[in-house]
C-alpha positions, 0 to 999 in steps of 0.5 A: 103607288100612282099619281092619281090625278092623271085619272082626274082624282086628287090625293087629299087623303090622311097619310099616316105615321110610317110604319117601318121595318129595317130588314137587312141583307143578312135576315135568316128565317127564325127556327120556327118559320125555316119553311119561310123565304124572302124576296124584295121586287119592284115593279113600279106602283106596290099597289099592283105587286102586292095584289099580284104576289099575294094570289101566288100558291106558297107566299104567306105575305107580300108587304109593301114597302120601301127600298134602295134609298138613303133617307133612313124610314122614309114617308110616303109623301117622302118617296113619292116625290122621288128624293129618297132613292127609294123604290116602291117595292113589295117584300114578299115571304114565301115558302121555296117548298111550294114555289121557287125564288126562279117562278117568283122572277118569272112573275115578276118579269112577265107582270111589268115592263122591265124595259122601260127606265124609272116608270111603269106607264103613266107612274113616272119616277125612280120610285118606280123603277124595275128593281130586284133587291138581293138577300143573299149570293144565290138570289144575286145569281139567279137574278142576274141568270134569269135577266140573261135568259129573258134578254136572249128571247128577245120578248121585248123590243127594247133592252132589260133595264131592271136593277139589280142591287143587294137589300140593304134595307126594307121600310115597311109602307104605311098601313093604308096601302097594305091590300089596297087592291081588296079594299079598294077594287073600284077606285079607278085606278084598281079598275084601271091599271092593277086589275089587267096587271092581275088578270094577266097574271091568272093567264099567264101563271095557272098554275102557280095561283092560290086557291081563293 
């Protein structure tokens, strides 16, 4: 969630009660949804990551939330204070027969800056860190593999600092964060930060774009 004050605005909006879900690393798709797998990624403001991954072909839903902290069921206000240890993330439910975890990781790395520690642009704090929360050992191996390969390609001037950690719990964000870009396309931050990232994704991953 961005610091709106940077754009000359104020965050005087109502913060509803937390709507949280705890998703452990051992979670498996239900019998009736075997085609669904989960990925949990943090690349700065979850308005951006939600807007990007919800446009990926094969993604059923991208749910904004919080992971990687020590406070149970945190609220947005707690997370944005930087005291809970959580990162803003999206939990992606996807069909691995349509889009692979490796492809999701490629999108993740190429649509944010994985070389800036605890920040994305003007959004500063551990809650905006670049992080991959893996759900199983295969995801762990693939995350390290993609990270090492991209480092060897010298795409960025600085080293990749993306954290790779096991997912212990995922807490779903308050309802007003869901599909924020779709609901508020003219909001200043959406125009100045989210929209350019969405356009970058569309240009780089045209073949993975969901028909809309």
